[in-house]
C-alpha positions as YAML, in Angstrom:
chain: A
units: angstrom
residues:
- id: 1
  name: UNK
  ca: [70.40, -63.92, 17.83]
- id: 2
  name: UNK
  ca: [67.49, -61.67, 16.80]
- id: 3
  name: UNK
  ca: [67.50, -58.58, 19.02]
- id: 4
  name: UNK
  ca: [64.62, -56.80, 17.28]
- id: 5
  name: UNK
  ca: [61.97, -57.58, 19.96]
- id: 6
  name: UNK
  ca: [64.29, -56.10, 22.61]
- id: 7
  name: UNK
  ca: [64.73, -52.95, 20.51]
- id: 8
  name: UNK
  ca: [60.97, -52.65, 20.19]
- id: 9
  name: UNK
  ca: [60.62, -52.81, 23.96]
- id: 10
  name: UNK
  ca: [63.34, -50.21, 24.42]
- id: 11
  name: UNK
  ca: [61.47, -47.93, 22.03]
- id: 12
  name: UNK
  ca: [58.22, -48.61, 23.88]
- id: 13
  name: UNK
  ca: [59.84, -47.65, 27.18]
- id: 14
  name: UNK
  ca: [61.29, -44.46, 25.70]
- id: 15
  name: UNK
  ca: [57.87, -43.56, 24.26]
- id: 16
  name: UNK
  ca: [56.30, -44.12, 27.69]
- id: 17
  name: UNK
  ca: [58.83, -41.84, 29.34]
- id: 18
  name: UNK
  ca: [58.40, -39.34, 26.53]
- id: 19
  name: UNK
  ca: [54.63, -39.25, 27.13]
- id: 20
  name: UNK
  ca: [55.30, -38.24, 30.75]
- id: 21
  name: UNK
  ca: [57.59, -35.41, 29.61]
- id: 22
  name: UNK
  ca: [55.20, -34.30, 26.89]
- id: 23
  name: UNK
  ca: [52.30, -34.00, 29.32]
- id: 24
  name: UNK
  ca: [54.32, -31.73, 31.59]
- id: 25
  name: UNK
  ca: [55.62, -29.63, 28.69]
- id: 26
  name: UNK
  ca: [52.05, -29.21, 27.48]
- id: 27
  name: UNK
  ca: [50.89, -28.17, 30.94]
- id: 28
  name: UNK
  ca: [53.70, -25.62, 31.32]
- id: 29
  name: UNK
  ca: [52.79, -24.01, 28.01]
- id: 30
  name: UNK
  ca: [49.13, -23.76, 29.01]
- id: 31
  name: UNK
  ca: [49.71, -22.51, 32.55]
- id: 32
  name: UNK
  ca: [52.16, -19.79, 31.49]
- id: 33
  name: UNK
  ca: [50.12, -18.80, 28.39]
- id: 34
  name: UNK
  ca: [53.14, -19.57, 26.21]
- id: 35
  name: UNK
  ca: [51.10, -21.35, 23.57]
- id: 36
  name: UNK
  ca: [48.71, -18.41, 23.36]
- id: 37
  name: UNK
  ca: [51.70, -16.10, 22.97]
- id: 38
  name: UNK
  ca: [53.02, -18.28, 20.15]
- id: 39
  name: UNK
  ca: [49.95, -17.98, 17.98]
- id: 40
  name: UNK
  ca: [52.26, -15.62, 16.09]
- id: 41
  name: UNK
  ca: [55.94, -16.45, 15.60]
- id: 42
  name: UNK
  ca: [58.33, -15.22, 18.30]
- id: 43
  name: UNK
  ca: [61.95, -15.79, 19.12]
- id: 44
  name: UNK
  ca: [63.09, -16.91, 22.56]
- id: 45
  name: UNK
  ca: [64.29, -13.37, 23.34]
- id: 46
  name: UNK
  ca: [61.00, -11.81, 22.29]
- id: 47
  name: UNK
  ca: [59.03, -14.31, 24.35]
- id: 48
  name: UNK
  ca: [61.26, -13.79, 27.40]
- id: 49
  name: UNK
  ca: [60.88, -10.01, 27.17]
- id: 50
  name: UNK
  ca: [57.09, -10.23, 26.81]
- id: 51
  name: UNK
  ca: [56.59, -12.82, 29.55]
- id: 52
  name: UNK
  ca: [59.29, -11.79, 32.06]
- id: 53
  name: UNK
  ca: [60.20, -15.45, 32.50]
- id: 54
  name: UNK
  ca: [63.66, -16.94, 33.16]
- id: 55
  name: UNK
  ca: [65.38, -16.76, 29.72]
- id: 56
  name: UNK
  ca: [67.50, -19.91, 30.11]
- id: 57
  name: UNK
  ca: [64.62, -22.12, 31.23]
- id: 58
  name: UNK
  ca: [62.31, -20.61, 28.63]
- id: 59
  name: UNK
  ca: [64.86, -21.36, 25.89]
- id: 60
  name: UNK
  ca: [65.17, -24.96, 27.13]
- id: 61
  name: UNK
  ca: [61.37, -25.33, 27.25]
- id: 62
  name: UNK
  ca: [61.10, -24.08, 23.67]
- id: 63
  name: UNK
  ca: [63.61, -26.66, 22.47]
- id: 64
  name: UNK
  ca: [61.87, -29.46, 24.38]
- id: 65
  name: UNK
  ca: [58.39, -28.43, 23.25]
- id: 66
  name: UNK
  ca: [59.59, -28.28, 19.64]
- id: 67
  name: UNK
  ca: [61.16, -31.73, 19.93]
- id: 68
  name: UNK
  ca: [57.78, -33.07, 21.09]
- id: 69
  name: UNK
  ca: [55.89, -31.43, 18.22]
- id: 70
  name: UNK
  ca: [53.99, -28.94, 20.39]
- id: 71
  name: UNK
  ca: [55.57, -25.95, 18.65]
- id: 72
  name: UNK
  ca: [57.62, -25.58, 15.48]
- id: 73
  name: UNK
  ca: [60.45, -23.46, 14.13]
- id: 74
  name: UNK
  ca: [59.08, -21.19, 11.40]
- id: 75
  name: UNK
  ca: [62.15, -19.04, 10.72]
- id: 76
  name: UNK
  ca: [65.59, -20.63, 10.84]
- id: 77
  name: UNK
  ca: [67.52, -17.37, 10.59]
- id: 78
  name: UNK
  ca: [66.38, -16.05, 14.00]
- id: 79
  name: UNK
  ca: [64.91, -19.27, 15.45]
- id: 80
  name: UNK
  ca: [61.33, -18.08, 15.72]
- id: 81
  name: UNK
  ca: [58.74, -20.49, 17.15]
- id: 82
  name: UNK
  ca: [55.01, -20.92, 16.56]
- id: 83
  name: UNK
  ca: [52.35, -23.13, 18.17]
- id: 84
  name: UNK
  ca: [51.70, -26.41, 16.37]
- id: 85
  name: UNK
  ca: [50.19, -29.88, 16.56]
- id: 86
  name: UNK
  ca: [48.48, -31.05, 19.74]
- id: 87
  name: UNK
  ca: [48.95, -27.73, 21.55]
- id: 88
  name: UNK
  ca: [47.32, -25.77, 18.72]
- id: 89
  name: UNK
  ca: [44.39, -28.18, 18.58]
- id: 90
  name: UNK
  ca: [43.95, -28.10, 22.37]
- id: 91
  name: UNK
  ca: [43.68, -24.31, 22.41]
- id: 92
  name: UNK
  ca: [41.19, -24.24, 19.53]
- id: 93
  name: UNK
  ca: [38.88, -27.18, 20.22]
- id: 94
  name: UNK
  ca: [35.44, -26.41, 21.74]
- id: 95
  name: UNK
  ca: [36.31, -28.88, 24.52]
- id: 96
  name: UNK
  ca: [39.47, -26.98, 25.46]
- id: 97
  name: UNK
  ca: [38.44, -26.26, 29.07]
- id: 98
  name: UNK
  ca: [37.43, -29.86, 29.77]
- id: 99
  name: UNK
  ca: [40.51, -31.34, 28.11]
- id: 100
  name: UNK
  ca: [42.78, -28.94, 29.99]
- id: 101
  name: UNK
  ca: [41.07, -30.02, 33.22]
- id: 102
  name: UNK
  ca: [41.75, -33.65, 32.22]
- id: 103
  name: UNK
  ca: [45.42, -32.84, 31.73]
- id: 104
  name: UNK
  ca: [45.52, -31.14, 35.15]
- id: 105
  name: UNK
  ca: [43.72, -34.07, 36.75]
- id: 106
  name: UNK
  ca: [46.20, -36.52, 35.27]
- id: 107
  name: UNK
  ca: [49.18, -34.61, 36.66]
- id: 108
  name: UNK
  ca: [47.77, -33.11, 39.87]
- id: 109
  name: UNK
  ca: [45.34, -35.89, 40.77]
- id: 110
  name: UNK
  ca: [46.70, -39.14, 39.39]
- id: 111
  name: UNK
  ca: [50.35, -38.13, 39.77]
- id: 112
  name: UNK
  ca: [50.55, -37.97, 43.59]
- id: 113
  name: UNK
  ca: [48.34, -41.04, 44.03]
- id: 114
  name: UNK
  ca: [50.33, -43.17, 41.60]
- id: 115
  name: UNK
  ca: [53.57, -42.04, 43.24]
- id: 116
  name: UNK
  ca: [52.21, -43.42, 46.49]
- id: 117
  name: UNK
  ca: [50.65, -46.50, 44.91]
- id: 118
  name: UNK
  ca: [53.40, -49.00, 45.91]
- id: 119
  name: UNK
  ca: [52.94, -48.01, 49.57]
- id: 120
  name: UNK
  ca: [49.14, -48.01, 49.27]
- id: 121
  name: UNK
  ca: [49.14, -51.48, 47.76]
- id: 122
  name: UNK
  ca: [51.46, -52.54, 50.60]
- id: 123
  name: UNK
  ca: [48.86, -51.42, 53.14]
- id: 124
  name: UNK
  ca: [49.35, -47.70, 53.86]
- id: 125
  name: UNK
  ca: [46.28, -45.70, 54.86]
- id: 126
  name: UNK
  ca: [44.42, -44.45, 51.80]
- id: 127
  name: UNK
  ca: [43.82, -40.69, 51.46]
- id: 128
  name: UNK
  ca: [40.37, -39.16, 51.23]
- id: 129
  name: UNK
  ca: [39.10, -37.46, 48.12]
- id: 130
  name: UNK
  ca: [37.61, -34.19, 49.34]
- id: 131
  name: UNK
  ca: [39.49, -31.27, 47.81]
- id: 132
  name: UNK
  ca: [37.13, -28.66, 46.28]
- id: 133
  name: UNK
  ca: [39.65, -28.19, 43.46]
- id: 134
  name: UNK
  ca: [39.47, -31.92, 42.66]
- id: 135
  name: UNK
  ca: [35.67, -31.85, 42.73]
- id: 136
  name: UNK
  ca: [35.51, -28.95, 40.30]
- id: 137
  name: UNK
  ca: [38.08, -30.49, 38.03]
- id: 138
  name: UNK
  ca: [36.05, -33.72, 37.98]
- id: 139
  name: UNK
  ca: [32.90, -31.76, 37.12]
- id: 140
  name: UNK
  ca: [34.67, -30.10, 34.19]
- id: 141
  name: UNK
  ca: [36.21, -33.35, 32.92]
- id: 142
  name: UNK
  ca: [32.82, -35.10, 33.00]
- id: 143
  name: UNK
  ca: [31.55, -32.65, 30.36]
- id: 144
  name: UNK
  ca: [33.71, -34.36, 27.72]
- id: 145
  name: UNK
  ca: [31.13, -37.11, 27.12]
- id: 146
  name: UNK
  ca: [27.96, -35.06, 27.57]
- id: 147
  name: UNK
  ca: [27.01, -34.91, 23.89]
- id: 148
  name: UNK
  ca: [27.39, -38.64, 23.34]
- id: 149
  name: UNK
  ca: [25.71, -39.47, 26.64]
- id: 150
  name: UNK
  ca: [22.72, -37.21, 25.97]
- id: 151
  name: UNK
  ca: [22.27, -38.87, 22.60]
- id: 152
  name: UNK
  ca: [22.34, -42.30, 24.27]
- id: 153
  name: UNK
  ca: [19.82, -41.17, 26.89]
- id: 154
  name: UNK
  ca: [17.37, -40.36, 24.13]
- id: 155
  name: UNK
  ca: [17.51, -44.00, 22.99]
- id: 156
  name: UNK
  ca: [16.45, -45.39, 26.38]
- id: 157
  name: UNK
  ca: [12.76, -46.34, 26.34]
- id: 158
  name: UNK
  ca: [10.68, -43.89, 28.33]
- id: 159
  name: UNK
  ca: [13.24, -41.07, 28.48]
- id: 160
  name: UNK
  ca: [11.72, -38.96, 25.72]
- id: 161
  name: UNK
  ca: [8.41, -38.97, 27.56]
- id: 162
  name: UNK
  ca: [9.98, -37.98, 30.88]
- id: 163
  name: UNK
  ca: [8.83, -34.57, 32.10]
- id: 164
  name: UNK
  ca: [10.07, -34.55, 35.72]
- id: 165
  name: UNK
  ca: [13.83, -35.10, 35.88]
- id: 166
  name: UNK
  ca: [16.19, -35.51, 38.82]
- id: 167
  name: UNK
  ca: [19.96, -35.39, 38.27]
- id: 168
  name: UNK
  ca: [21.84, -36.74, 41.31]
- id: 169
  name: UNK
  ca: [25.31, -35.19, 41.41]
- id: 170
  name: UNK
  ca: [24.51, -32.74, 38.62]
- id: 171
  name: UNK
  ca: [27.98, -31.15, 38.41]
- id: 172
  name: UNK
  ca: [27.90, -28.06, 36.20]
- id: 173
  name: UNK
  ca: [24.36, -28.83, 35.05]
- id: 174
  name: UNK
  ca: [25.19, -29.92, 31.51]
- id: 175
  name: UNK
  ca: [22.76, -32.83, 31.50]
- id: 176
  name: UNK
  ca: [19.91, -30.73, 32.84]
- id: 177
  name: UNK
  ca: [20.60, -28.08, 30.21]
- id: 178
  name: UNK
  ca: [20.75, -30.71, 27.45]
- id: 179
  name: UNK
  ca: [17.59, -32.53, 28.52]
- id: 180
  name: UNK
  ca: [15.51, -29.40, 29.14]
- id: 181
  name: UNK
  ca: [16.51, -27.98, 25.76]
- id: 182
  name: UNK
  ca: [15.45, -31.20, 24.04]
- id: 183
  name: UNK
  ca: [12.17, -31.58, 25.92]
- id: 184
  name: UNK
  ca: [10.65, -28.15, 26.28]
- id: 185
  name: UNK
  ca: [7.80, -29.12, 28.62]
- id: 186
  name: UNK
  ca: [10.14, -30.94, 31.04]
- id: 187
  name: UNK
  ca: [11.21, -29.71, 34.48]
- id: 188
  name: UNK
  ca: [14.43, -30.70, 36.22]
- id: 189
  name: UNK
  ca: [16.06, -30.71, 39.65]
- id: 190
  name: UNK
  ca: [19.81, -31.06, 40.11]
- id: 191
  name: UNK
  ca: [21.43, -32.13, 43.38]
- id: 192
  name: UNK
  ca: [25.07, -31.23, 44.03]
- id: 193
  name: UNK
  ca: [27.09, -31.47, 47.24]
- id: 194
  name: UNK
  ca: [29.68, -28.83, 46.32]
- id: 195
  name: UNK
  ca: [28.06, -25.42, 46.78]
- id: 196
  name: UNK
  ca: [30.35, -23.65, 44.30]
- id: 197
  name: UNK
  ca: [29.76, -26.30, 41.63]
- id: 198
  name: UNK
  ca: [26.02, -26.03, 42.28]
- id: 199
  name: UNK
  ca: [26.21, -22.26, 41.82]
- id: 200
  name: UNK
  ca: [27.90, -22.71, 38.44]
- id: 201
  name: UNK
  ca: [25.18, -25.21, 37.46]
- id: 202
  name: UNK
  ca: [22.49, -22.66, 38.37]
- id: 203
  name: UNK
  ca: [24.32, -19.99, 36.34]
- id: 204
  name: UNK
  ca: [24.54, -22.34, 33.33]
- id: 205
  name: UNK
  ca: [20.81, -23.05, 33.53]
- id: 206
  name: UNK
  ca: [20.10, -19.32, 33.78]
- id: 207
  name: UNK
  ca: [22.37, -18.58, 30.79]
- id: 208
  name: UNK
  ca: [20.39, -21.18, 28.81]
- id: 209
  name: UNK
  ca: [17.13, -19.43, 29.83]
- id: 210
  name: UNK
  ca: [16.01, -22.54, 31.73]
- id: 211
  name: UNK
  ca: [15.77, -21.20, 35.28]
- id: 212
  name: UNK
  ca: [11.96, -21.30, 35.30]
- id: 213
  name: UNK
  ca: [11.98, -25.01, 34.55]
- id: 214
  name: UNK
  ca: [14.87, -26.01, 36.79]
- id: 215
  name: UNK
  ca: [16.23, -25.95, 40.31]
- id: 216
  name: UNK
  ca: [19.63, -26.80, 41.80]
- id: 217
  name: UNK
  ca: [19.77, -27.95, 45.41]
- id: 218
  name: UNK
  ca: [22.90, -28.24, 47.53]
- id: 219
  name: UNK
  ca: [23.22, -31.32, 49.71]
- id: 220
  name: UNK
  ca: [23.44, -35.10, 49.97]
- id: 221
  name: UNK
  ca: [20.83, -37.01, 47.99]
- id: 222
  name: UNK
  ca: [20.59, -39.60, 50.75]
- id: 223
  name: UNK
  ca: [19.39, -37.04, 53.30]
- id: 224
  name: UNK
  ca: [17.70, -34.25, 51.31]
- id: 225
  name: UNK
  ca: [13.95, -33.87, 51.69]
- id: 226
  name: UNK
  ca: [12.45, -34.90, 48.34]
- id: 227
  name: UNK
  ca: [8.92, -35.76, 47.33]
- id: 228
  name: UNK
  ca: [8.33, -39.48, 46.94]
- id: 229
  name: UNK
  ca: [7.11, -40.96, 43.67]
- id: 230
  name: UNK
  ca: [7.39, -37.72, 41.72]
- id: 231
  name: UNK
  ca: [10.08, -38.23, 39.04]
- id: 232
  name: UNK
  ca: [9.90, -39.82, 35.60]
- id: 233
  name: UNK
  ca: [13.67, -40.01, 35.17]
- id: 234
  name: UNK
  ca: [16.54, -40.06, 37.67]
- id: 235
  name: UNK
  ca: [20.16, -39.77, 36.51]
- id: 236
  name: UNK
  ca: [23.39, -40.95, 38.13]
- id: 237
  name: UNK
  ca: [26.03, -39.69, 35.72]
- id: 238
  name: UNK
  ca: [29.48, -41.16, 36.31]
- id: 239
  name: UNK
  ca: [29.24, -40.87, 40.09]
- id: 240
  name: UNK
  ca: [28.16, -44.26, 41.44]
- id: 241
  name: UNK
  ca: [31.70, -44.68, 42.78]
- id: 242
  name: UNK
  ca: [30.97, -42.01, 45.42]
- id: 243
  name: UNK
  ca: [28.56, -44.45, 47.09]
- id: 244
  name: UNK
  ca: [30.07, -47.33, 49.08]
- id: 245
  name: UNK
  ca: [28.90, -50.79, 47.96]
- id: 246
  name: UNK
  ca: [27.37, -51.25, 51.40]
- id: 247
  name: UNK
  ca: [24.92, -48.37, 50.91]
- id: 248
  name: UNK
  ca: [24.08, -48.86, 47.24]
- id: 249
  name: UNK
  ca: [21.01, -50.92, 48.05]
- id: 250
  name: UNK
  ca: [19.76, -48.03, 50.21]
- id: 251
  name: UNK
  ca: [20.62, -45.64, 47.36]
- id: 252
  name: UNK
  ca: [18.65, -47.67, 44.82]
- id: 253
  name: UNK
  ca: [15.73, -48.08, 47.24]
- id: 254
  name: UNK
  ca: [15.62, -44.32, 47.76]
- id: 255
  name: UNK
  ca: [15.69, -43.75, 44.00]
- id: 256
  name: UNK
  ca: [13.03, -46.44, 43.47]
- id: 257
  name: UNK
  ca: [10.72, -44.73, 45.98]
- id: 258
  name: UNK
  ca: [11.03, -41.43, 44.13]
- id: 259
  name: UNK
  ca: [10.15, -42.73, 40.68]
- id: 260
  name: UNK
  ca: [6.64, -42.77, 39.30]
- id: 261
  name: UNK
  ca: [5.36, -46.18, 38.13]
- id: 262
  name: UNK
  ca: [7.23, -46.89, 34.91]
- id: 263
  name: UNK
  ca: [9.87, -44.27, 35.75]
- id: 264
  name: UNK
  ca: [13.47, -44.79, 34.62]
- id: 265
  name: UNK
  ca: [16.81, -44.81, 36.43]
- id: 266
  name: UNK
  ca: [19.83, -44.25, 34.15]
- id: 267
  name: UNK
  ca: [23.31, -44.91, 35.56]
- id: 268
  name: UNK
  ca: [26.25, -43.72, 33.49]
- id: 269
  name: UNK
  ca: [29.53, -45.54, 34.09]
- id: 270
  name: UNK
  ca: [32.91, -46.12, 32.50]
- id: 271
  name: UNK
  ca: [33.70, -49.75, 31.69]
- id: 272
  name: UNK
  ca: [37.00, -51.61, 31.37]
- id: 273
  name: UNK
  ca: [36.10, -53.05, 27.97]
- id: 274
  name: UNK
  ca: [37.90, -55.99, 26.36]
- id: 275
  name: UNK
  ca: [36.75, -55.02, 22.87]
- id: 276
  name: UNK
  ca: [39.48, -54.34, 20.32]
- id: 277
  name: UNK
  ca: [38.23, -50.81, 19.54]
- id: 278
  name: UNK
  ca: [38.39, -49.75, 23.18]
- id: 279
  name: UNK
  ca: [41.88, -51.23, 23.56]
- id: 280
  name: UNK
  ca: [43.13, -49.64, 20.32]
- id: 281
  name: UNK
  ca: [41.88, -46.17, 21.29]
- id: 282
  name: UNK
  ca: [43.29, -46.43, 24.80]
- id: 283
  name: UNK
  ca: [39.84, -46.16, 26.38]
- id: 284
  name: UNK
  ca: [40.11, -49.52, 28.11]
- id: 285
  name: UNK
  ca: [43.49, -48.65, 29.60]
- id: 286
  name: UNK
  ca: [42.17, -45.26, 30.77]
- id: 287
  name: UNK
  ca: [39.16, -46.86, 32.44]
- id: 288
  name: UNK
  ca: [41.37, -49.43, 34.19]
- id: 289
  name: UNK
  ca: [43.70, -46.68, 35.47]
- id: 290
  name: UNK
  ca: [40.66, -44.68, 36.62]
- id: 291
  name: UNK
  ca: [39.35, -47.70, 38.52]
- id: 292
  name: UNK
  ca: [42.72, -48.09, 40.27]
- id: 293
  name: UNK
  ca: [42.78, -44.36, 41.10]
- id: 294
  name: UNK
  ca: [39.30, -44.56, 42.63]
- id: 295
  name: UNK
  ca: [40.12, -47.59, 44.78]
- id: 296
  name: UNK
  ca: [43.26, -45.89, 46.11]
- id: 297
  name: UNK
  ca: [41.06, -43.43, 48.06]
- id: 298
  name: UNK
  ca: [39.42, -44.14, 51.39]
- id: 299
  name: UNK
  ca: [36.11, -42.56, 50.38]
- id: 300
  name: UNK
  ca: [35.87, -43.52, 46.69]
- id: 301
  name: UNK
  ca: [35.01, -46.92, 45.28]
- id: 302
  name: UNK
  ca: [35.86, -48.67, 42.04]
- id: 303
  name: UNK
  ca: [33.90, -48.88, 38.84]
- id: 304
  name: UNK
  ca: [30.89, -51.15, 39.36]
- id: 305
  name: UNK
  ca: [30.79, -54.80, 38.39]
- id: 306
  name: UNK
  ca: [27.98, -54.76, 35.83]
- id: 307
  name: UNK
  ca: [26.59, -58.19, 36.78]
- id: 308
  name: UNK
  ca: [26.45, -57.15, 40.43]
- id: 309
  name: UNK
  ca: [24.83, -53.86, 39.45]
- id: 310
  name: UNK
  ca: [22.10, -55.65, 37.47]
- id: 311
  name: UNK
  ca: [21.49, -58.02, 40.38]
- id: 312
  name: UNK
  ca: [21.24, -55.15, 42.89]
- id: 313
  name: UNK
  ca: [18.67, -53.33, 40.77]
- id: 314
  name: UNK
  ca: [16.59, -56.49, 40.42]
- id: 315
  name: UNK
  ca: [16.66, -57.08, 44.17]
- id: 316
  name: UNK
  ca: [15.28, -53.60, 44.81]
- id: 317
  name: UNK
  ca: [12.39, -54.22, 42.41]
- id: 318
  name: UNK
  ca: [13.46, -52.64, 39.13]
- id: 319
  name: UNK
  ca: [12.63, -54.39, 35.88]
- id: 320
  name: UNK
  ca: [13.59, -54.14, 32.19]
- id: 321
  name: UNK
  ca: [17.27, -53.71, 33.07]
- id: 322
  name: UNK
  ca: [19.48, -53.15, 30.02]
- id: 323
  name: UNK
  ca: [22.52, -51.23, 28.76]
- id: 324
  name: UNK
  ca: [23.27, -48.72, 26.01]
- id: 325
  name: UNK
  ca: [26.92, -48.03, 25.10]
- id: 326
  name: UNK
  ca: [27.92, -44.62, 23.79]
- id: 327
  name: UNK
  ca: [31.73, -44.61, 23.52]
- id: 328
  name: UNK
  ca: [33.75, -46.87, 21.17]
- id: 329
  name: UNK
  ca: [34.05, -50.47, 22.27]
- id: 330
  name: UNK
  ca: [31.42, -50.02, 24.97]
- id: 331
  name: UNK
  ca: [33.94, -48.21, 27.19]
- id: 332
  name: UNK
  ca: [31.18, -45.96, 28.58]
- id: 333
  name: UNK
  ca: [27.51, -46.84, 28.82]
- id: 334
  name: UNK
  ca: [24.21, -46.35, 30.56]
- id: 335
  name: UNK
  ca: [22.81, -49.13, 32.69]
- id: 336
  name: UNK
  ca: [19.12, -48.36, 32.84]
- id: 337
  name: UNK
  ca: [16.20, -49.86, 34.70]
- id: 338
  name: UNK
  ca: [12.48, -49.18, 34.94]
- id: 339
  name: UNK
  ca: [10.24, -49.14, 37.98]
- id: 340
  name: UNK
  ca: [7.23, -51.47, 37.49]
- id: 341
  name: UNK
  ca: [4.27, -49.89, 35.83]
- id: 342
  name: UNK
  ca: [1.11, -49.45, 37.85]
- id: 343
  name: UNK
  ca: [-1.21, -52.45, 37.50]
- id: 344
  name: UNK
  ca: [-4.25, -51.96, 35.31]
- id: 345
  name: UNK
  ca: [-7.45, -51.17, 37.21]
- id: 346
  name: UNK
  ca: [-9.93, -54.00, 37.54]
- id: 347
  name: UNK
  ca: [-12.91, -53.48, 35.20]
- id: 348
  name: UNK
  ca: [-16.12, -52.46, 36.87]
- id: 349
  name: UNK
  ca: [-18.79, -55.15, 36.82]
...
């Protein structure tokens, strides 16, 4: 009897369990600044003295982190350790803050929800997503795709000519900063419900010397007083799931009424893609897990069905509806739509 397939599955299970351990070991090293301390080789005793941490647990963490390739032994004689591999890259990458927020979100956000998932699926009341910490973490994580998304936005017909921008749920203001830097005669308004996140967005716009061409307002887009028919481009970046399916028609109608003729709505969304590239890179699995996480909350809603989204936009009156993918395998994309252009004036007789 060939037992190889069973051995493969055993290895797969052990790798899955190991990934759980590795994530927590990585988080411990970041939270306690142990990786930063190990930029230069140190022994367990030196690290314990410097950090004032429990020596026995610190020693055990060092062994575990080394076994997972997060640190390495650089001197056998006194067992000195130094940062290595994934941990070293995470501290040095320009996206360090956003990737660290993603790690925290996976453990602090997904962890408790997935622990409760059997009971939620069985019918328990779903929790609400409302923690300010979660909102700020989500704003930071969303910055991971900003560069690719901004590049994709520039390929949508009509975007490069847009001079009056509205970013609904602007987060830390990265899209406003990116667009206003690219188009130097454009003006932008960001809307953000979390006052502290909105303040950071305003600070980021000020740091980029864009305050004179931008404004950040705190509140709910559905109730804020905004001028009708005054925007060339309106953005919904990875936040459609905050709006219940029952109010999305009202959302799109409100957006439609605030676009100039020929104005563009661009909706960024993750997609559970079946393409081989997305599956190979784990992007499809991540999107599917994200969709499940969203639906497990009482006040969040799953990733949109793209056919239903197209149909809803058509019903409201949008035209020229299309999509532009910007992550491998189409795992993230913009669904964009244009308001009808103004009819040509009748010639004078």
